[in-house]
Every structure is written in C-alpha cells, then in structure tokens.
Steps between C-alpha positions, in 0.01 A plus 500: 500500500718808548881505498519603865545261792433538870792485737387554855304823493684660203389462142803436278517614139680365196873552454629718217742338255858612516490643147225744605702613800822529300334701227331737748820552700703568182243755381497670841879512500518652150210742547478564880292820484261389223284244678227586747246325725246526216454170318364654176801734472746220565322280245553760227865552605570124492350491151720793397828380654481128422420271212261281703231379265280325754241717670499269801877528550490880450230533761680277749819704459305823544326366809830392657643844423218654704600279792870588464432873481273487806765306690767748400283792608425339836869433563591857407230636732627283788857616437388867498310440822804340662714797392252743650494305829881491510506875445248557781705289741807729469 
C-alpha cells in the first residue's frame, strides 16, 4: 500500500518532518542565490553545506529546497506582474 490517501477527489501525500523543513529553510536563508529548481544540483549543495550523513535525509532536504525555490520564483513573478499592472494603470 502506498503512503497516499484519498480525500474527496484529491490525492494527498505524506507530510515532511519539521527538521527537513527547518534545515531547508536555514540553508535557503544562508545561501539564497545558490539553490535552484534542479534536484541534482541542490543535492550536491546540501552535501557540501551540511554534515547530513543520511542519503535519505539529504535527498529530502534537496527536494524540499526545489519546492521552496519554485514557490519563491512564482511569488516574485506574481509581484513583478502586479507591479507592471499598477504601472499600466497610471
């Protein structure tokens, strides 16, 4: 059986542990321009910047970093779009 469960029509995934989120956010705060949307690149950077010995934990941190970077890029794009629209309205 998989770790996902049905809720209505949406398929829900597993929840990341807080230590994964905290580690990823701390890395992103210390090295904001280093991480990308590429998992393999982030995996090597996590290995370089941390002392995580577990491959599984390293990969989970790198995966969450991809999500955080994508979210940040989407928010920045929306803000730029709103700024352009405000400039057009004047």
